[in-house]
C-alpha positions as CSV (number, residue, x, y, z in Angstrom):
1,X,12.2,5.2,135.6
2,X,12.4,7.1,138.9
3,X,9.2,8.9,138.0
4,X,7.6,5.6,137.1
5,X,8.6,4.1,140.5
6,X,7.3,6.9,142.7
7,X,4.8,8.7,140.5
8,X,3.4,6.0,138.3
9,X,3.3,8.5,135.6
10,X,1.0,7.5,132.7
11,X,3.2,9.5,130.3
12,X,6.7,8.1,131.3
13,X,5.9,4.4,131.5
14,X,4.5,3.9,128.0
15,X,7.5,5.8,126.5
16,X,10.0,3.7,128.4
17,X,8.2,0.4,127.4
18,X,8.0,1.5,123.8
19,X,11.7,2.3,123.7
20,X,12.5,-1.1,125.2
21,X,10.3,-2.9,122.7
22,X,12.0,-1.0,119.9
23,X,15.4,-1.9,121.2
24,X,14.3,-5.5,121.5
25,X,13.0,-5.6,118.0
26,X,16.2,-4.0,116.5
27,X,18.4,-6.6,118.4
28,X,16.2,-9.5,117.1
29,X,16.8,-8.3,113.6
30,X,20.5,-7.7,114.1
31,X,21.2,-11.2,115.5
32,X,19.6,-13.0,112.6
33,X,22.0,-14.9,110.4
34,X,23.2,-13.5,107.1
35,X,22.0,-9.9,107.7
36,X,23.6,-7.2,105.5
37,X,26.6,-5.4,107.0
38,X,24.9,-2.0,106.4
39,X,22.5,-2.8,109.1
40,X,25.1,-2.7,111.9
41,X,25.6,1.0,112.2
42,X,27.9,2.0,115.0
43,X,25.7,4.9,116.0
44,X,22.7,2.7,116.4
45,X,24.5,0.1,118.4
46,X,26.0,2.8,120.7
47,X,22.5,4.2,121.3
48,X,21.2,0.7,122.1
49,X,24.0,0.1,124.6
50,X,23.7,3.5,126.2
51,X,19.9,3.2,126.6
52,X,20.2,-0.3,128.0
53,X,22.9,0.7,130.5
54,X,20.8,3.7,131.6
55,X,17.7,1.5,132.2
56,X,19.8,-1.1,134.1
57,X,21.1,1.6,136.4
58,X,17.5,2.9,136.9
59,X,16.3,-0.6,137.8
60,X,19.2,-0.9,140.3
61,X,18.1,2.4,141.8
62,X,14.6,1.0,142.3
63,X,15.7,-2.2,143.9
64,X,18.7,-1.0,146.0
65,X,17.7,0.7,149.3
66,X,20.9,2.6,149.5
67,X,20.0,4.8,146.6
68,X,16.9,5.9,148.4
69,X,18.8,7.6,151.3
70,X,21.7,8.8,149.3
71,X,19.5,10.5,146.7
72,X,16.3,11.8,148.2
73,X,13.4,12.3,145.7
74,X,12.7,15.9,144.7
75,X,9.4,17.6,144.7
76,X,8.4,15.8,141.5
77,X,9.1,12.4,143.1
78,X,12.3,11.8,141.1
79,X,15.8,11.1,142.2
80,X,18.6,13.7,141.6
81,X,21.9,12.0,141.4
82,X,25.1,11.6,139.4
83,X,25.0,8.4,137.4
84,X,28.8,8.2,137.4
85,X,29.0,8.1,141.2
86,X,30.0,4.8,142.7
87,X,27.6,3.3,145.2
88,X,29.0,1.5,148.2
89,X,26.5,-0.8,149.8
90,X,28.9,-3.1,151.6
91,X,29.0,-3.9,155.3
92,X,31.7,-1.3,156.0
93,X,29.6,1.4,154.5
94,X,26.5,0.4,156.5
95,X,28.4,0.9,159.7
96,X,28.9,4.5,158.9
97,X,25.2,5.2,158.5
98,X,22.9,6.0,161.4
99,X,20.1,3.6,162.3
100,X,17.2,5.8,161.3
101,X,18.4,6.2,157.7
102,X,19.0,2.4,157.4
103,X,15.5,1.7,158.6
104,X,14.0,4.1,156.1
105,X,15.8,2.3,153.3
106,X,14.5,-1.1,154.3
107,X,10.9,0.1,154.1
108,X,11.4,1.6,150.7
109,X,12.9,-1.4,148.9
110,X,9.9,-3.6,149.5
111,X,7.7,-1.2,147.5
112,X,9.2,-1.7,144.1
113,X,6.5,-1.1,141.6
114,X,5.1,-3.5,138.9
115,X,6.4,-1.1,136.3
116,X,10.0,-1.5,137.4
117,X,9.6,-5.3,137.4
118,X,8.2,-5.2,133.9
119,X,11.2,-3.1,132.7
120,X,13.6,-5.5,134.5
121,X,12.1,-8.5,132.6
122,X,12.4,-6.8,129.3
123,X,16.0,-5.9,130.0
124,X,16.8,-9.6,130.6
125,X,15.7,-10.4,127.0
126,X,17.7,-7.4,125.7
127,X,20.9,-8.6,127.5
128,X,20.4,-12.0,125.9
129,X,20.4,-10.5,122.4
130,X,23.3,-8.2,123.1
131,X,25.3,-11.3,124.1
132,X,24.4,-12.9,120.8
133,X,25.4,-9.6,119.0
134,X,28.9,-10.0,120.4
135,X,29.5,-12.9,118.0
136,X,27.9,-11.1,115.1
137,X,29.6,-7.7,115.0
138,X,32.7,-6.2,116.7
139,X,31.5,-3.6,119.2
140,X,33.5,-0.4,120.0
141,X,35.5,-0.3,123.1
142,X,33.3,2.4,124.6
143,X,30.3,0.1,124.2
144,X,32.1,-2.8,125.8
145,X,33.1,-0.7,128.8
146,X,29.5,0.5,129.3
147,X,28.2,-3.0,129.2
148,X,30.8,-4.3,131.6
149,X,30.2,-1.6,134.2
150,X,26.4,-1.9,134.1
151,X,26.5,-5.7,134.2
152,X,28.9,-5.8,137.1
153,X,26.9,-3.4,139.1
154,X,23.9,-5.8,139.1
155,X,25.7,-8.0,141.7
156,X,25.4,-5.2,144.3
157,X,21.6,-5.5,144.5
158,X,19.2,-8.1,145.9
159,X,16.1,-9.6,144.4
160,X,17.1,-9.3,140.7
161,X,18.5,-12.8,140.3
162,X,17.3,-13.2,136.7
163,X,19.0,-9.9,135.6
164,X,22.1,-11.1,137.4
165,X,22.1,-14.4,135.5
166,X,21.7,-12.6,132.2
167,X,24.6,-10.3,133.2
168,X,26.7,-13.4,133.9
169,X,26.0,-14.7,130.4
170,X,26.9,-11.3,128.9
171,X,30.1,-10.9,130.9
172,X,31.2,-14.4,129.9
173,X,30.5,-13.6,126.2
174,X,32.6,-10.4,126.5
175,X,35.4,-12.4,128.3
176,X,35.5,-15.0,125.5
177,X,35.2,-12.6,122.5
178,X,37.3,-9.7,123.7
179,X,40.5,-11.0,125.3
180,X,42.0,-7.5,125.4
181,X,39.4,-6.4,128.0
182,X,39.8,-9.4,130.3
183,X,42.0,-7.6,132.8
184,X,39.6,-4.7,133.0
185,X,36.7,-7.0,133.6
186,X,38.5,-8.9,136.3
187,X,39.4,-5.6,138.0
188,X,35.8,-4.4,138.0
189,X,34.7,-7.7,139.5
190,X,37.3,-7.7,142.2
191,X,36.4,-4.2,143.2
192,X,33.0,-5.5,144.0
193,X,34.0,-7.6,147.0
194,X,34.2,-4.8,149.6
195,X,30.8,-3.6,148.5
196,X,28.9,-6.9,148.5
197,X,26.3,-7.6,151.0
198,X,26.7,-10.7,153.2
199,X,23.4,-11.1,154.8
200,X,22.2,-14.8,155.1
201,X,19.1,-13.9,153.1
202,X,20.8,-12.6,150.0
203,X,24.3,-14.3,150.2
204,X,23.6,-17.3,148.0
205,X,21.1,-16.8,145.2
206,X,22.6,-18.9,142.4
207,X,20.9,-22.3,142.3
208,X,23.0,-25.3,141.2
209,X,21.5,-27.9,138.9
210,X,21.4,-30.4,141.7
211,X,18.8,-32.5,143.5
212,X,19.9,-31.2,146.9
213,X,18.9,-27.6,145.9
214,X,22.3,-26.2,146.8
215,X,23.1,-22.6,146.2
216,X,26.2,-20.4,145.8
217,X,27.0,-16.7,145.5
218,X,26.3,-15.1,142.1
219,X,29.8,-13.7,142.1
220,X,31.3,-17.1,142.6
221,X,29.3,-18.5,139.7
222,X,30.5,-15.7,137.6
223,X,34.2,-16.4,138.4
224,X,33.8,-20.1,137.7
225,X,32.2,-19.5,134.3
226,X,34.7,-16.9,133.3
227,X,37.5,-19.5,134.0
228,X,35.6,-22.0,131.8
229,X,35.3,-19.5,129.0
230,X,39.0,-19.3,128.7
231,X,39.5,-20.2,125.1
232,X,36.8,-19.3,122.6
233,X,36.8,-22.0,119.9
234,X,36.6,-20.9,116.3
235,X,33.1,-20.4,114.9
236,X,33.8,-23.1,112.3
237,X,34.3,-25.6,115.1
238,X,31.2,-24.5,117.0
239,X,29.0,-24.9,114.0
240,X,30.7,-28.0,112.5
241,X,28.1,-30.8,112.0
242,X,30.4,-33.4,110.4
243,X,33.9,-34.7,110.6
244,X,34.8,-33.0,107.2
245,X,34.1,-29.6,108.6
246,X,36.3,-30.3,111.6
247,X,39.1,-31.6,109.5
248,X,39.0,-28.6,107.3
249,X,39.0,-26.1,110.2
250,X,42.5,-24.8,111.3
251,X,42.9,-25.3,115.0
252,X,45.9,-24.3,117.1
253,X,47.4,-27.3,118.9
254,X,48.1,-25.1,121.9
255,X,44.4,-24.4,122.3
256,X,44.0,-26.7,125.4
257,X,47.0,-25.2,127.2
258,X,45.7,-21.7,126.5
259,X,42.4,-22.7,128.0
260,X,44.1,-23.8,131.2
261,X,46.3,-20.6,131.2
262,X,43.3,-18.3,131.1
263,X,41.6,-20.2,134.0
264,X,44.8,-19.9,136.0
265,X,44.9,-16.2,135.2
266,X,41.4,-15.7,136.6
267,X,42.3,-17.7,139.7
268,X,45.6,-15.9,140.4
269,X,43.9,-12.5,140.0
270,X,41.1,-13.6,142.4
271,X,43.2,-15.0,145.2
272,X,45.9,-12.3,144.9
273,X,43.2,-9.7,145.5
274,X,41.4,-11.5,148.3
275,X,44.4,-12.6,150.3
276,X,46.0,-9.2,150.1
277,X,42.8,-7.8,151.6
278,X,43.0,-10.5,154.4
279,X,46.7,-9.7,155.2
280,X,46.8,-5.9,154.7
281,X,43.4,-4.7,156.0
282,X,43.0,-3.0,159.3
283,X,41.8,-5.0,162.3
284,X,38.2,-3.8,162.2
285,X,38.0,-4.8,158.5
286,X,39.8,-8.1,158.9
287,X,36.7,-10.2,159.7
288,X,35.0,-9.0,156.5
289,X,38.0,-9.9,154.4
290,X,38.1,-13.4,156.0
291,X,34.4,-13.8,155.4
292,X,34.9,-13.1,151.7
293,X,37.6,-15.7,151.5
294,X,35.6,-18.3,153.5
295,X,32.4,-17.8,151.4
296,X,34.4,-18.2,148.2
297,X,36.0,-21.4,149.4
298,X,32.7,-22.8,150.7
299,X,31.1,-22.1,147.3
300,X,34.0,-23.7,145.3
301,X,33.9,-26.8,147.6
302,X,30.1,-27.0,147.0
303,X,30.6,-27.1,143.2
304,X,33.7,-29.3,143.3
305,X,33.1,-32.5,141.4
306,X,29.8,-31.4,140.0
307,X,29.7,-32.1,136.3
308,X,29.0,-28.5,135.2
309,X,31.8,-26.8,137.1
310,X,35.2,-28.3,136.2
311,X,37.0,-25.0,136.8
312,X,36.3,-25.2,140.6
313,X,39.2,-27.6,141.0
314,X,41.6,-25.4,139.1
315,X,40.6,-22.3,141.1
316,X,41.0,-24.1,144.4
317,X,44.4,-25.6,143.3
318,X,45.8,-22.1,142.7
319,X,44.5,-21.0,146.1
320,X,46.4,-24.0,147.7
321,X,49.6,-23.0,145.9
322,X,49.3,-19.4,147.1
323,X,48.6,-20.4,150.7
324,X,51.6,-22.8,150.7
325,X,53.9,-19.9,149.7
326,X,54.8,-16.5,151.3
327,X,51.2,-15.3,151.4
328,X,50.2,-18.2,153.6
329,X,52.1,-20.7,155.6
330,X,55.4,-19.0,155.0
331,X,54.2,-15.6,155.9
332,X,55.7,-13.6,158.8
333,X,52.3,-12.6,160.0
334,X,50.8,-15.2,162.4
335,X,47.2,-14.3,161.5
336,X,48.0,-15.0,157.8
337,X,49.4,-18.4,158.7
338,X,46.4,-19.2,160.9
339,X,44.1,-18.3,158.1
340,X,46.1,-20.5,155.7
341,X,45.9,-23.4,158.0
342,X,42.1,-23.1,158.4
343,X,41.5,-22.9,154.6
344,X,44.0,-25.7,153.7
345,X,42.5,-27.9,156.4
346,X,39.0,-27.5,155.0
347,X,40.2,-28.2,151.5
348,X,42.3,-31.2,152.5
349,X,39.4,-32.6,154.5
350,X,37.1,-32.4,151.4
351,X,39.8,-34.1,149.2
352,X,40.1,-36.9,151.7
353,X,36.4,-37.3,152.1
354,X,36.0,-37.5,148.3
355,X,38.8,-40.0,148.1
356,X,37.2,-42.2,150.8
357,X,33.8,-42.0,149.1
358,X,35.3,-42.9,145.7
359,X,37.1,-45.9,147.2
360,X,33.9,-47.3,148.6
361,X,31.9,-46.7,145.4
362,X,30.2,-49.7,143.9
363,X,28.8,-48.2,140.7
364,X,29.2,-50.9,138.0
365,X,30.7,-48.5,135.4
366,X,33.5,-47.5,137.8
367,X,34.1,-51.1,138.8
368,X,34.3,-52.1,135.1
369,X,36.6,-49.3,134.0
370,X,38.6,-48.4,137.1
371,X,38.8,-51.5,139.2
372,X,38.4,-54.2,136.6
373,X,35.5,-56.5,136.0
374,X,32.8,-56.1,138.8
375,X,33.3,-59.0,141.2
376,X,29.7,-59.0,142.3
377,X,28.4,-59.3,138.7
378,X,30.6,-62.4,138.2
379,X,29.6,-64.0,141.5
380,X,25.8,-63.6,140.8
381,X,24.9,-65.1,137.4
382,X,22.0,-63.7,135.4
383,X,21.7,-60.7,137.7
384,X,21.3,-57.0,137.0
385,X,24.7,-55.3,137.0
386,X,23.3,-52.3,138.9
387,X,21.1,-53.7,141.6
388,X,22.5,-57.3,141.5
389,X,19.0,-58.8,141.5
390,X,18.1,-61.6,139.2
391,X,14.4,-61.0,139.0
392,X,12.7,-59.2,136.2
393,X,15.7,-58.8,133.9
394,X,14.4,-57.3,130.7
395,X,17.4,-55.9,128.7
396,X,20.9,-56.9,127.9
397,X,23.8,-55.3,126.1
398,X,24.3,-56.7,122.6
399,X,28.1,-56.4,122.9
400,X,29.1,-57.3,126.4
401,X,25.9,-59.2,127.2
402,X,25.5,-57.7,130.6
403,X,22.0,-57.8,132.0
404,X,20.0,-54.8,133.4
405,X,16.6,-53.7,134.6
406,X,15.2,-50.8,132.6
407,X,14.3,-49.1,135.9
408,X,17.9,-49.4,137.1
409,X,19.1,-47.7,133.9
410,X,16.7,-44.9,134.5
411,X,14.5,-45.8,131.6
412,X,10.8,-45.4,132.2
413,X,8.3,-48.2,131.5
414,X,6.9,-46.3,128.5
415,X,10.3,-46.1,126.8
416,X,11.6,-49.0,124.8
417,X,15.3,-49.7,124.2
418,X,16.4,-50.7,120.7
419,X,17.0,-54.3,120.1
420,X,20.6,-53.6,119.3
421,X,21.0,-51.6,122.4
422,X,24.5,-51.1,124.0
423,X,25.4,-50.2,127.6
424,X,27.1,-47.0,128.4
425,X,30.6,-48.5,128.4
426,X,30.3,-50.4,125.1
427,X,28.6,-47.4,123.5
428,X,31.4,-45.0,124.3
429,X,34.1,-47.6,123.6
430,X,32.6,-47.9,120.1
431,X,32.2,-44.1,119.7
432,X,35.9,-43.5,120.5
433,X,37.0,-46.2,118.0
434,X,34.9,-44.7,115.2
435,X,36.1,-41.2,116.0
436,X,39.7,-42.3,116.0
437,X,39.2,-43.9,112.5
438,X,37.6,-40.7,111.3
439,X,40.6,-38.6,112.4
440,X,43.0,-40.7,110.5
441,X,43.4,-40.4,106.7
442,X,41.6,-43.5,105.6
443,X,39.1,-44.5,103.0
444,X,35.4,-45.1,103.8
445,X,36.0,-48.9,103.6
446,X,38.7,-48.7,106.2
447,X,36.5,-46.7,108.5
448,X,33.6,-49.2,108.1
449,X,36.0,-52.1,108.8
450,X,37.4,-50.3,111.8
451,X,33.8,-49.8,113.1
452,X,33.0,-53.5,112.6
453,X,36.2,-54.6,114.3
454,X,35.4,-52.4,117.3
455,X,32.0,-54.0,117.7
456,X,33.3,-57.5,117.4
457,X,36.2,-56.9,119.7
458,X,36.0,-58.6,123.1
459,X,39.4,-57.5,124.3
460,X,39.6,-55.3,127.4
461,X,41.0,-51.8,126.7
462,X,44.2,-50.7,128.4
463,X,44.1,-48.5,131.5
464,X,44.4,-45.2,129.5
465,X,41.6,-46.3,127.1
466,X,39.4,-47.1,130.1
467,X,39.7,-43.6,131.4
468,X,39.0,-42.2,128.0
469,X,35.8,-44.3,127.9
470,X,34.8,-42.9,131.3
471,X,35.6,-39.4,130.2
472,X,33.4,-39.9,127.1
473,X,30.5,-41.1,129.2
474,X,30.6,-37.8,131.1
475,X,31.0,-35.7,127.9
476,X,27.9,-37.4,126.4
477,X,26.0,-36.7,129.6
478,X,26.9,-33.0,129.5
479,X,26.0,-32.8,125.8
480,X,22.7,-34.5,126.3
481,X,21.6,-32.5,129.4
482,X,23.2,-29.1,128.7
483,X,21.7,-26.4,126.5
484,X,23.0,-26.1,123.0
485,X,25.1,-23.0,123.6
486,X,28.6,-21.8,124.1
487,X,28.6,-22.5,127.8
488,X,27.9,-26.2,127.4
489,X,30.4,-26.5,124.6
490,X,33.2,-24.7,126.5
491,X,32.5,-26.7,129.7
492,X,33.2,-29.9,127.8
493,X,36.3,-28.4,126.1
494,X,37.6,-27.3,129.6
495,X,37.3,-30.9,130.7
496,X,39.2,-32.2,127.7
497,X,41.9,-29.5,128.4
498,X,42.2,-30.7,132.0
499,X,42.4,-34.4,131.1
500,X,45.2,-33.8,128.6
501,X,47.2,-31.5,130.8
502,X,50.2,-33.7,131.0
503,X,49.9,-34.9,127.4
504,X,51.8,-33.4,124.4
505,X,48.9,-32.4,122.1
506,X,49.8,-32.7,118.4
507,X,47.9,-31.4,115.4
508,X,46.4,-34.9,114.8
509,X,45.4,-35.3,118.5
510,X,43.8,-31.9,118.6
511,X,41.5,-33.0,115.8
512,X,40.6,-36.1,117.8
513,X,39.9,-34.0,120.9
514,X,37.5,-31.8,119.0
515,X,35.9,-34.9,117.5
516,X,35.3,-36.1,121.0
517,X,33.9,-32.7,121.9
518,X,31.2,-33.0,119.2
519,X,30.8,-36.7,119.1
520,X,27.0,-36.7,119.2
521,X,26.9,-34.3,116.3
522,X,29.5,-36.1,114.2
523,X,28.0,-39.6,114.7
524,X,24.5,-38.1,114.2
525,X,22.6,-40.8,116.1
526,X,24.4,-43.6,114.3
527,X,25.1,-45.1,117.7
528,X,22.3,-46.0,120.1
529,X,22.0,-43.5,122.9
530,X,21.0,-43.9,126.5
531,X,20.6,-41.1,129.1
532,X,22.7,-41.2,132.2
533,X,21.2,-40.3,135.6
534,X,22.6,-37.3,137.4
535,X,23.6,-39.4,140.3
536,X,25.7,-41.7,138.1
537,X,27.2,-38.6,136.4
538,X,28.3,-37.2,139.7
539,X,30.0,-40.5,140.7
540,X,31.8,-40.6,137.4
541,X,32.9,-37.0,137.8
542,X,34.2,-37.7,141.3
543,X,36.2,-40.7,140.0
544,X,37.7,-38.7,137.2
545,X,38.5,-35.9,139.7
546,X,40.8,-38.2,141.6
547,X,43.1,-38.3,138.6
548,X,43.5,-34.5,138.5
549,X,46.6,-32.8,139.9
550,X,44.4,-31.0,142.4
551,X,43.3,-34.2,144.1
552,X,46.8,-35.6,143.9
553,X,48.1,-32.6,145.8
554,X,46.5,-33.8,149.1
555,X,49.7,-35.4,150.4
556,X,51.5,-32.0,149.9
557,X,48.9,-30.2,151.9
558,X,48.9,-32.8,154.6
559,X,52.7,-32.6,154.9
560,X,52.6,-28.9,155.4
561,X,49.7,-29.1,158.0
562,X,51.7,-31.8,159.9
563,X,54.7,-29.5,159.8
564,X,52.5,-26.7,161.3
565,X,51.9,-28.9,164.3
566,X,55.5,-28.1,165.3
567,X,55.2,-24.3,165.0
568,X,56.4,-22.2,167.9
569,X,53.1,-20.5,168.4
570,X,50.6,-22.5,170.5
571,X,47.7,-20.7,168.6
572,X,49.0,-22.0,165.3
573,X,49.6,-25.5,166.7
574,X,46.1,-25.6,167.9
575,X,44.8,-24.4,164.5
576,X,46.9,-27.1,162.7
577,X,45.6,-29.7,165.1
578,X,42.0,-28.8,164.3
579,X,42.8,-28.9,160.6
580,X,44.2,-32.4,161.0
581,X,41.2,-33.4,163.0
582,X,38.9,-32.4,160.1
583,X,41.0,-34.6,157.8
584,X,40.8,-37.5,160.2
585,X,37.1,-37.0,160.5
586,X,36.8,-37.5,156.8
587,X,38.9,-40.6,156.9
588,X,40.1,-42.0,160.3
589,X,42.7,-44.1,158.5
590,X,44.8,-40.9,158.3
591,X,45.8,-41.4,161.9
592,X,47.7,-44.5,160.9
593,X,49.9,-42.5,158.6
594,X,53.4,-42.4,160.1
595,X,53.8,-38.7,159.5
596,X,50.5,-37.9,161.3
597,X,51.1,-40.4,164.1
598,X,54.6,-38.9,164.9
599,X,53.3,-35.3,164.9
600,X,50.2,-36.1,167.0
601,X,52.2,-38.0,169.6
602,X,54.6,-35.1,169.8
603,X,51.5,-32.9,170.7
604,X,50.8,-35.2,173.6
605,X,53.8,-33.6,175.2
606,X,53.1,-30.1,174.1
607,X,53.9,-27.2,176.5
608,X,50.3,-26.0,176.3
609,X,47.7,-28.0,178.2
610,X,45.0,-27.1,175.6
611,X,47.0,-28.5,172.8
612,X,47.8,-31.7,174.7
613,X,44.1,-32.2,175.4
614,X,43.1,-31.4,171.8
615,X,45.6,-34.0,170.6
616,X,44.2,-36.6,172.9
617,X,40.6,-35.7,171.9
618,X,41.6,-36.2,168.2
619,X,42.7,-39.8,168.9
620,X,40.0,-40.5,171.3
621,X,37.2,-39.9,168.8
622,X,38.2,-42.9,166.7
623,X,39.4,-45.4,169.3
624,X,36.2,-47.4,169.6
625,X,35.5,-47.6,165.8
626,X,39.1,-48.2,164.7
627,X,41.0,-50.7,167.0
628,X,44.1,-50.5,164.9
629,X,44.3,-46.8,165.8
630,X,44.1,-47.5,169.5
631,X,46.8,-50.1,169.3
632,X,49.2,-47.7,167.6
633,X,48.6,-44.8,170.1
634,X,48.0,-46.8,173.3
635,X,51.5,-46.5,174.7
636,X,51.7,-42.7,174.3
637,X,48.1,-42.2,175.5
638,X,48.7,-44.2,178.7
639,X,51.7,-42.0,179.5
640,X,49.3,-39.0,179.7
641,X,47.5,-40.5,182.7
642,X,50.4,-39.0,184.7
643,X,50.1,-35.6,183.0
644,X,50.3,-32.4,185.0
645,X,47.1,-31.1,183.5
646,X,43.9,-32.4,185.2
647,X,41.9,-32.3,182.0
648,X,44.6,-34.2,180.2
649,X,44.6,-37.0,182.8
650,X,40.9,-37.3,182.7
651,X,40.9,-37.4,178.9
652,X,43.5,-40.1,178.8
653,X,41.5,-42.2,181.3
654,X,38.4,-41.9,179.2
655,X,40.2,-42.9,176.0
656,X,41.7,-46.0,177.6
657,X,38.3,-47.0,179.0
658,X,36.6,-46.6,175.6
659,X,39.4,-48.6,174.0
660,X,39.1,-51.5,176.3
661,X,35.3,-51.7,176.6
662,X,34.8,-51.5,172.8
663,X,37.3,-54.3,172.0
664,X,37.2,-57.3,174.3
665,X,40.3,-58.8,172.5
666,X,42.4,-55.7,172.9
667,X,45.9,-57.1,173.6
668,X,47.0,-54.2,175.9
669,X,43.8,-54.4,178.1
670,X,45.7,-55.7,181.2
671,X,48.3,-52.9,181.0
672,X,45.5,-50.4,180.5
673,X,43.8,-51.5,183.7
674,X,47.0,-51.3,185.7
675,X,47.6,-47.7,184.5
676,X,44.2,-46.6,185.5
677,X,44.5,-48.3,189.0
678,X,47.7,-46.3,189.5
679,X,45.8,-43.0,189.5
680,X,43.2,-44.0,192.1
681,X,45.3,-42.1,194.7
682,X,45.4,-39.0,192.4
683,X,45.5,-35.6,194.3
684,X,42.6,-34.4,192.2
685,X,39.3,-35.9,193.5
686,X,37.6,-35.7,190.0
687,X,40.4,-37.9,188.6
688,X,39.9,-40.4,191.5
689,X,36.2,-40.6,190.6
690,X,37.0,-41.1,187.0
691,X,39.4,-43.9,187.8
692,X,37.0,-45.6,190.2
693,X,34.1,-45.5,187.7
694,X,36.4,-46.7,184.9
695,X,37.6,-49.6,187.1
696,X,34.0,-50.7,187.7
697,X,33.2,-50.6,184.0
698,X,36.3,-52.5,183.0
699,X,35.9,-55.1,185.7
700,X,32.3,-55.9,184.7
701,X,33.2,-55.9,181.1
702,X,36.3,-58.0,181.3
703,X,36.1,-59.8,184.6
704,X,37.4,-63.1,183.3
705,X,40.4,-61.4,181.6
706,X,41.5,-59.5,184.7
707,X,40.7,-62.0,187.4
708,X,44.1,-63.5,188.0
709,X,45.9,-60.2,187.5
710,X,43.7,-58.5,190.1
711,X,44.5,-61.2,192.7
712,X,48.2,-60.7,192.2
713,X,47.9,-56.9,192.5
714,X,45.8,-57.3,195.7
715,X,48.3,-59.7,197.2
716,X,51.2,-57.4,196.4
């Protein structure tokens, strides 16, 4: 490959391509069903793995500029290097190199030949088939180690995104099929972090399936998917096409808990490694370690409450637990505590923002199942439940008789809904009823009568059943939109494991969970189907996320952040104040929380002027838009007009001015005006100017209110 890259040898290239084609053909044959066991010779498989690993490393050498300086080409145009040597292309290593060498590398990487690109594309197909081979034959440990090392190294190089995606699939396959090698794989991945490049151009190359075209790091995508591949379901379950096959398959009732345990193992290994680097590294490497942590948290928050990434919440929850313990807020190191406050503040702000968004959500499905019958649908007769318009209604649910526009349901004009069409809610309600009847030892007549009773039923399901219906809507969406592979199946299984975290799973209930997992296959189109838009799916995922323990932990995080406002270090108090500010920005109603109000008012009297000013700024941002906040904080804010800090006095005056001018009926307006007048003789000229300008504004805005009081003050 090195000769191909720099010499374009007509002899080497055909040989390499022929070898790749032969490897590809052999793997295609091996991964077919029901092939004879004699075909899977260990020597052949080892040669395939060794050849594939060698070609992957050669492709990395072609794309990675660091190889070009570390291993200069010889007189034949080939590289002479030891394949077993580790390559360090992280930011720390870059600092140790001189500028001339670095510039030479940059010019070389852009000249990757077409031959190398062709080989890389063929390797992508080969990795796909090797991943399929994992479920067909048991590979030797030596082969697994070679595959792991070669696949992990792909994340060190830019511009090979497709090869990295195939490596992610292969690594997840190994993680699921070979539990004994999970620790080794995690160690290899965690050793990558100091070597990863963090340039803005190459940092986030993994595209999320989202309309906003968001991206995250490849390494983060790998960790999330590893967590979701925690429990590999039996092959009999994966291939089951009817309820009889599921009922006859032995399944361990502890399977859901094992799935969660593996996800927790991945998260603990990740954060233990990253936070140790942040707290134990030297000063010149500390910024890089913090950058690693910040990038991971940013990526996980980006994927939080997206339908395809349920493990993001679990990984972030473990991080919060770690940061609330000795490695974070309880650490003796002030820098570690500051880092913990920053990260916890960002996470808490996101949780609060999601909660506020969910509280304001008007999606008819959520109103029906979470908040009860949609009020707006009841108030407007003969109107579409989605857009609330009564014009052009052209479809109704045969069970609940709600009306809809086909466009509002996401159905194009060319598609026609069946005459006996059911809405998403009624469809999933009926699905769950049928699946429950299947999972109980009944006769066919009993099952049919249960199905008919479910369709005729007009009773509202209880609260737990409502959330099961909402969950099933999301599961159906994932099954409809996802690829028919292990990743899609295990993502849905991970959701079911999370939703039943606090439920004792019996042998009968585990069968029911698996039936829900494969509902589409079991029912086999017997129920009418209707696609769900991605926007609706994200809203449903957000609503379900509010019921998870991660979201419920917001109060715990807020309590610890408020406690940090009373720390002895002014730096830490300022950090905590900024963290609370981020939470308040997500939902200003947090300022009315008694814990927050008490802690913030205490900061008004902080020994550090910067902290006092920051506390006033926090309150001042929301005075105009939230009068109830101003009323609660007015007394303490007005006291700061006499503060020893000039900036604090000016800030207090501005807050009171904004409070009075934005609310003409503010009950403390008169007292506010008196407090401002009292500072006209302030020793600082800038404060005098602020008071005078404030007086003019308040007088013009509330002249009638203050008329009598002004006369009394002047007379006095």
